[in-house]
C-alpha positions in Angstrom: -74.6 74.5 1.6 -71.5 73.5 -0.2 -71.4 71.5 -3.5 -69.4 68.4 -3.6 -66.2 68.5 -5.7 -65.8 66.7 -9.0 -63.0 64.7 -7.5 -65.3 63.5 -4.7 -68.0 62.4 -7.1 -65.4 60.5 -9.2 -64.0 58.7 -6.2 -67.5 57.9 -4.9 -68.4 56.3 -8.2 -65.3 54.1 -8.1 -66.1 53.1 -4.5 -69.7 52.4 -5.1 -68.9 50.1 -8.0 -66.3 48.2 -6.0 -68.7 48.1 -3.0 -71.5 46.5 -5.0 -69.2 43.6 -6.0 -68.2 43.0 -2.4 -71.6 43.4 -0.8 -71.8 39.8 0.2 -68.7 40.3 2.3 -70.4 42.8 4.6 -72.1 40.2 6.7 -70.4 38.3 9.5 -71.5 34.8 10.7 -74.6 36.0 12.5 -75.8 38.3 9.8 -74.3 41.5 11.3 -73.3 44.2 8.8 -70.1 45.5 10.2 -68.0 45.9 7.0 -65.1 43.7 5.7 -62.0 43.2 7.8 -59.3 40.5 7.4 -56.6 40.8 10.0 -54.3 37.8 9.4 -53.3 35.9 12.6 -51.6 32.7 13.5 -54.7 31.5 15.4 -56.8 28.5 14.4 -59.5 29.0 11.7 -62.4 29.3 14.2 -60.5 32.0 16.2 -59.6 33.8 12.9 -63.2 34.2 12.0 -64.1 35.6 15.4 -61.0 37.8 15.3 -62.1 39.5 12.1 -65.5 40.2 13.5 -64.0 41.6 16.8 -61.6 43.8 14.9 -64.5 45.1 12.7 -66.3 46.1 15.9 -63.2 47.7 17.2 -62.9 49.8 14.0 -66.4 51.2 14.6 -65.6 51.9 18.3 -68.0 49.3 19.6 -65.7 48.6 22.5 -67.7 46.4 24.8 -68.8 44.2 21.9 -65.2 44.1 20.6 -63.9 42.8 24.0 -66.6 40.2 24.0 -65.5 39.2 20.5 -61.8 39.0 21.4 -62.8 36.8 24.4 -64.7 34.6 22.0 -61.4 34.3 20.1 -59.7 33.1 23.2 -62.4 30.5 23.8 -61.7 29.2 20.3 -57.9 29.3 20.7 -56.5 29.8 24.2 -53.0 30.3 22.7 -54.1 33.3 20.5 -52.2 35.9 22.4 -52.8 38.6 19.8 -56.5 38.7 21.1 -55.1 40.5 24.2 -53.9 43.2 21.8 -57.5 43.7 20.7 -58.8 43.8 24.3 -56.1 46.3 25.3 -56.8 48.6 22.4 -60.5 48.4 23.2 -59.8 49.3 26.8 -58.3 52.6 25.6 -61.7 53.3 24.0 -62.2 56.3 21.7 -58.8 57.9 20.9 -60.7 61.1 20.0 -62.7 61.3 23.2 -62.0 64.4 25.4 -59.7 64.4 28.3 -57.6 61.9 30.2 -58.4 58.2 30.3 -60.0 56.8 33.4 -57.9 55.0 36.0 -59.9 51.8 35.7 -59.5 51.5 31.9 -55.7 52.3 32.2 -55.4 49.5 34.8 -57.4 47.1 32.6 -55.5 47.9 29.5 -52.2 47.3 31.2 -53.4 44.0 32.6 -54.5 43.0 29.1 -51.1 43.7 27.6 -49.4 41.8 30.4 -51.7 38.8 29.7 -50.8 39.0 26.0 -47.1 39.0 26.8 -47.6 36.0 29.2 -49.7 33.9 26.8 -47.3 34.9 24.0 -48.0 35.5 20.3 -46.8 33.0 17.8 -45.3 35.5 15.3 -42.9 38.4 15.5 -45.5 40.6 13.9 -48.2 39.8 16.5 -45.7 40.4 19.3 -45.0 43.8 17.7 -48.7 44.7 17.9 -48.8 43.8 21.6 -45.7 45.7 22.4 -47.0 48.7 20.6 -50.3 48.9 22.4 -48.4 48.5 25.7 -47.0 52.0 25.1 -50.4 53.4 25.9 -50.3 52.0 29.4 -46.6 51.8 30.3 -46.0 53.8 33.5 -49.3 55.6 33.1 -49.1 56.8 36.6 -45.8 58.6 35.8 -45.8 59.4 32.1 -48.2 62.0 30.7 -50.9 60.8 28.4 -49.6 62.9 25.5 -46.2 61.3 25.7 -47.7 57.8 25.8 -49.8 58.6 22.7 -46.7 59.7 20.8 -44.8 56.5 21.9 -47.7 54.4 20.7 -47.8 56.3 17.4 -44.1 55.7 16.8 -44.3 52.0 17.8 -47.1 51.5 15.3 -45.1 53.4 12.7 -42.3 50.8 13.2 -44.9 47.9 12.7 -46.2 49.6 9.6 -42.7 50.1 8.2 -41.6 46.5 8.9 -44.8 45.0 7.5 -45.8 47.3 4.5 -48.2 44.7 3.1 -50.2 44.6 6.4 -53.1 46.9 5.8 -54.2 46.7 9.4 -50.8 47.9 10.6 -51.1 50.9 8.1 -54.6 51.7 9.3 -53.8 51.6 13.0 -50.7 53.7 12.4 -52.7 56.3 10.5 -55.3 56.3 13.4 -52.5 56.8 15.9 -51.1 59.8 13.9 -54.6 61.5 13.7 -55.3 60.7 17.4 -52.1 62.2 18.6 -51.9 65.4 16.5 -51.6 68.7 18.4 -54.8 70.7 17.9 -52.7 73.8 17.6 -50.9 72.5 14.5 -52.5 74.5 11.7 -50.3 72.9 9.0 -52.3 69.7 9.6 -49.2 67.7 8.7 -50.2 64.7 10.7 -53.8 64.7 9.5 -52.6 64.9 5.9 -50.1 62.1 6.3 -52.8 59.9 8.0 -55.3 60.8 5.3 -53.0 59.9 2.5 -52.4 56.4 4.0 -56.1 55.9 4.6 -57.4 57.1 1.2 -55.0 54.9 -0.7 -56.2 51.9 1.2 -59.8 52.9 0.9 -59.6 52.6 -2.9 -58.3 49.0 -2.4 -60.7 48.1 0.4 -63.9 50.1 -0.1 -66.0 48.1 2.5 -63.5 48.4 5.3 -65.2 50.1 8.3 -62.0 51.5 9.8 -60.9 53.2 6.6 -64.2 55.1 6.2 -64.4 55.9 9.9 -60.8 57.2 10.3 -60.9 59.3 7.1 -63.9 61.2 8.6 -62.0 61.8 11.9 -58.8 62.7 10.2 -60.4 65.4 8.1 -62.7 66.6 10.9 -61.4 70.2 10.7 -62.8 73.1 8.6 -59.8 73.3 6.2 -59.9 69.6 5.3 -63.6 68.5 5.9 -64.6 68.3 2.2 -62.0 65.6 1.8 -64.1 63.4 4.0 -67.3 63.6 2.1 -66.8 60.3 0.1 -66.2 58.4 3.3 -69.1 60.1 5.1 -71.4 59.0 2.3 -70.2 55.4 2.6 -69.6 54.6 6.2 -73.2 54.1 7.3 -73.7 51.7 4.3 -70.6 49.8 5.2 -71.4 49.1 8.9 -75.1 49.9 9.5 -75.1 47.6 12.6 -72.7 49.9 14.5 -74.4 52.9 16.0 -71.3 55.0 15.7 -71.1 54.3 12.0 -74.5 55.9 11.6 -73.4 59.0 13.5 -69.9 59.6 12.2 -71.0 61.0 8.7 -72.6 63.9 10.6 -69.1 65.1 11.6 -68.3 65.8 8.0 -71.9 67.0 7.2 -71.6 69.5 10.1 -68.2 70.8 8.9 -69.6 71.3 5.4 -73.1 72.6 6.1 -75.1 69.6 5.0 -77.6 70.0 7.9 -80.4 67.8 6.7 -78.0 64.9 6.1 -76.6 65.5 9.6 -80.1 65.3 11.1 -80.9 62.1 9.3 -77.6 60.5 10.3 -78.1 61.3 13.9 -81.8 60.3 14.0 -80.6 56.8 12.9 -77.6 56.8 15.2 -79.5 57.8 18.3 -82.2 55.1 17.7 -79.5 52.5 17.2 -77.5 53.6 20.3 -80.8 53.4 22.3 -81.4 49.8 21.1 -77.8 48.9 22.1 -78.1 50.6 25.5 -75.3 53.0 24.6 -76.8 56.1 26.3 -73.6 58.3 26.1 -73.5 57.6 22.3 -77.2 58.4 22.0 -76.6 61.7 23.8 -73.7 62.5 21.6 -75.7 61.9 18.4 -78.5 64.0 19.8 -76.2 66.9 20.5 -75.2 66.9 16.9 -78.8 66.5 15.9 -80.1 69.5 17.8 -77.2 71.6 16.5 -78.4 70.9 13.0 -82.0 71.6 13.8 -81.1 74.9 15.3 -79.1 76.0 12.3 -82.0 75.3 10.0 -84.7 77.0 12.1 -86.4 73.7 13.0 -87.0 74.9 16.6 -90.0 72.6 17.3 -87.9 69.5 16.6 -85.2 71.0 18.8 -87.7 71.7 21.6 -88.8 68.0 21.6 -85.2 67.0 22.1 -84.8 69.2 25.1 -88.0 68.0 26.6 -87.0 64.3 26.1 -83.5 64.9 27.7 -84.6 64.0 31.2 -85.9 60.6 30.1 -82.7 59.9 28.2 -80.6 61.0 31.1 -82.4 58.6 33.4 -80.7 55.8 31.5 -77.2 57.3 31.6 -74.7 55.4 33.6 -71.6 57.6 34.3 -69.7 54.5 35.4 -70.1 52.7 32.1 -66.6 53.4 30.7 -66.5 50.5 28.3 -69.5 50.6 25.9 -69.8 52.2 22.5 -67.8 55.2 21.2 -69.4 57.6 23.7 -67.6 57.8 27.1 -69.1 59.1 30.3 -67.5 62.5 29.6 -69.3 62.6 26.2 -72.6 62.0 27.9 -72.1 64.7 30.5 -71.0 67.1 27.7 -74.2 66.5 25.7 -76.4 66.8 28.8 -75.0 70.3 29.4 -74.7 71.4 25.8 -78.1 70.5 24.5 -80.2 72.9 26.7 -77.5 75.6 26.4 -77.6 75.4 22.6 -81.3 75.6 22.6 -81.4 78.8 24.6 -78.4 80.6 23.0 -79.1 79.8 19.3 -82.6 81.2 19.7 -81.5 84.2 21.8 -83.6 83.2 24.7 -81.4 85.1 27.2 -83.5 84.6 30.2 -83.7 80.9 29.6 -79.9 80.7 29.2 -79.3 82.7 32.4 -81.5 80.3 34.4 -80.0 77.0 33.3 -79.4 74.5 36.0 -75.9 73.4 36.7 -75.3 69.7 36.5 -72.3 68.5 38.6 -69.9 66.4 36.7 -66.5 64.7 37.2 -65.5 66.6 34.1 -65.3 70.3 34.9 -65.3 71.5 31.3 -68.9 70.2 30.9 -70.0 72.3 33.9 -68.3 75.2 32.1 -70.8 74.9 29.3 -73.6 75.9 31.7 -71.6 78.7 33.3 -70.9 80.1 29.9 -74.5 80.0 28.8 -75.7 81.6 32.1 -73.1 84.3 31.9 -73.8 85.2 28.3 -77.5 85.2 28.9 -77.2 87.4 32.0 -74.9 89.9 30.1 -77.3 90.1 27.2 -80.1 90.9 29.7 -77.9 93.7 31.1 -77.2 91.8 34.4 -73.5 92.5 34.5 -72.9 91.4 38.0 -74.4 88.0 37.4 -72.3 87.7 34.2 -69.2 88.5 36.2 -70.1 85.7 38.7 -70.3 83.3 35.8 -67.0 84.4 34.5 -65.5 83.8 38.0 -67.0 80.3 37.9 -65.3 79.7 34.6 -62.0 81.0 35.9 -62.2 78.5 38.8 -62.9 75.7 36.4 -60.0 76.7 34.2 -57.6 76.6 37.2 -58.9 73.2 38.3 -58.3 71.9 34.8 -54.7 73.3 34.7 -53.9 71.6 38.0 -54.9 68.2 36.6 -53.0 68.7 33.4 -56.1 69.1 31.2 -54.5 71.9 29.2 -56.7 71.6 26.1 -59.9 72.0 28.0 -58.4 74.7 30.2 -57.8 76.7 27.0 -61.4 76.1 25.8 -62.7 77.3 29.1 -60.5 80.3 28.9 -62.1 81.2 25.6 -65.5 81.0 27.3 -64.3 83.1 30.3 -63.1 85.8 28.0 -66.3 85.8 26.0 -68.5 86.3 29.1 -66.1 89.0 30.4 -66.4 90.8 27.1 -70.2 90.8 27.2 -70.2 91.8 30.9 -67.9 94.7 30.1 -70.3 95.8 27.3 -73.2 95.7 29.7 -71.2 97.9 32.0 -70.5 100.4 29.1 -66.8 99.5 29.0 -66.5 99.3 25.2 -62.7 99.1 25.0 -62.5 96.4 27.6 -65.2 94.5 25.8 -63.4 94.5 22.5 -60.1 93.6 24.0 -61.5 90.6 25.8 -63.5 89.4 22.8 -60.5 89.8 20.4 -58.4 87.8 22.8 -61.0 85.1 22.9 -61.2 85.0 19.0 -57.4 84.7 18.7 -57.2 82.0 21.3 -60.0 80.0 19.6 -58.4 80.4 16.2 -55.2 78.9 17.6 -56.8 75.5 18.3 -59.4 73.1 17.0 -62.7 71.9 18.4 -62.9 68.5 20.0 -64.7 65.7 18.2 -67.1 65.7 21.2 -68.9 68.8 19.9 -70.4 69.8 16.6 -69.1 73.3 17.3 -68.8 76.0 19.9 -71.9 77.1 21.6 -71.2 80.4 19.9 -68.0 81.0 17.8 -65.8 83.7 19.2 -65.7 85.7 16.0 -69.5 85.5 15.7 -69.8 87.0 19.2 -67.2 89.6 18.2 -69.3 90.5 15.2 -72.4 90.9 17.4 -70.4 93.2 19.8 -69.3 95.3 16.8 -72.9 95.6 15.7 -73.8 96.8 19.2 -71.1 99.4 18.8 -72.4 100.6 15.4 -69.4 99.2 13.5 -71.1 97.1 10.8 -68.2 97.0 8.3 -65.9 95.5 10.9 -68.7 93.2 12.1 -69.2 91.9 8.6 -65.5 91.0 8.4 -65.9 88.9 11.5 -69.1 87.1 10.3 -67.4 86.3 7.0 -64.4 84.9 8.8 -66.7 82.5 10.7 -68.3 81.3 7.5 -64.9 79.9 6.4 -64.9 77.7 9.4 -68.5 77.1 10.2 -70.5 77.2 6.9 -74.2 77.5 7.1 -74.5 78.7 10.7 -77.8 80.5 11.2 -76.6 83.3 13.5 -73.5 84.0 11.3 -75.5 84.3 8.1 -78.1 86.5 9.8 -75.4 88.6 11.4 -73.6 89.1 8.1 -76.9 90.0 6.3 -77.8 92.5 9.0 -74.3 94.0 9.1 -74.3 94.4 5.3 -77.7 96.2 5.5 -76.4 98.6 8.1 -73.2 99.1 6.0 -75.4 100.0 3.0 -74.2 97.0 1.0 -77.5 95.7 -0.5 -75.8 93.1 -2.8 -74.1 91.5 0.2 -77.2 91.7 2.3 -79.3 90.0 -0.3 -76.7 87.3 -0.8 -76.6 86.4 2.9 -80.3 86.7 3.5 -80.7 84.4 0.5 -78.2 81.9 1.8 -80.0 81.9 5.2 -83.4 81.2 3.6 -81.8 78.3 1.6 -80.3 76.8 4.7 -83.6 77.1 6.4 -85.7 75.4 3.7 -87.1 73.0 6.3 -87.7 75.7 8.9 -90.8 75.9 11.1 -93.8 77.9 10.0 -94.4 80.4 11.5 -90.6 81.0 11.3 -88.2 82.8 13.5 -88.3 86.6 13.4 -84.9 86.6 11.6 -86.3 84.5 8.7 -89.4 86.7 8.4 -87.0 89.6 8.1 -84.9 87.8 5.5 -88.0 87.0 3.4 -89.2 90.6 3.6 -85.7 91.9 2.6 -85.6 89.5 -0.4 -89.1 90.4 -1.5 -88.3 94.1 -1.6 -85.5 93.6 -4.2 
């Protein structure tokens, strides 16, 4: 696991000192701890108080509760047109959620902006907010979602420029930058710009929920993740009554290999989401939780999650678009990913090959099961079954392309290539296998994972390393495993693969290093441990 930087510790100390002096400001009127937000409006004093609370809920992606809060604003002051801005932005829900927005929420958001325009806002600034959020919904049946996101980003940029002292304008502008960035942009120019805005404000407002939250999201890529550690350590303390605030730190913990911290975050988040009836959010937290358990060899805890999945799924309402941060798509994703991860990470190929497909309105979630089944079949030598899974993935990719879901089409293409690579290896076609897997790795390198997932079911370069091991090429395999470590630190299969490759390459120093790191990551592993951990302990003891 990585050590925190000196800079991160210094900033943390500053923030903790400031936070202690502002602790009393965390509570809203009913004792909720949602952080400190002060969004200045022209509404009456009673409405202003409700507006701050509703905006705090919005900043933590508690969308249903935020809408209820903005409606409470309107009950206090029927002329408070800016409240419709809050409802419209809540209707958009999670800006980092996968895929296109649902027709019902687009219609609702447009209606909210129209109501805001009809009621009217009392200041030019408030009218600018309403006009900006309207860009998300304007001509949604004709204008692509990506173009509308850019239009909203630019409109919020104008608001932020015109009102430089308005912290909320700066915050929502930074969020719009991060939420609209192209996942293929490896310069991370947008993320760095957004992060600079947010970090400066976080020093001034250390108990603001949106600042902590959006810093984590903005830096949720391997190259930038350590920049989010201070915010990750703080967010759950700032807004403990928002389930998503308890979960979000695990995004940073996952990217930096802090597995036990991720587990603890998601245990708390899942329990809070369950209490709030936010089943999609509960499933999302649980997917991150099982991922961390599997990296640390805590397979018994992972097994309990899989066994409890049916009970959790029984509460899942796929029509509940407006709730917490988790959308229906997020729920479907976790329902497919959790059993797939459990089988693949433990190399239970038969279990993977027999996974049951769960139909979904979101084809890329079905692709998870096709991928796991195909990889499992190929590893069992069942090339024909693997080819059938690859064909299923190809069909899903074509469906996604037809509906304009290009990001997810690319993710499914990676999965298709990976299954085809292992199917080719099962057929003895080594050249085809390497060609397919290298293509998958290059395609995966060219994009970023979605916030919906803690990571790929199996990183492409990790799978490439395992293919190279099968082909008796340990030196090249080791290069692939080491490349994965730069993006996915502390992964069980990567560390074991690197140690094993180094052994075969006759590099005892490297082998000892990676076996040692694996044992460190698995300090909380089950006893008796996985066979790989027994092997690691034996290798370490012999030197």
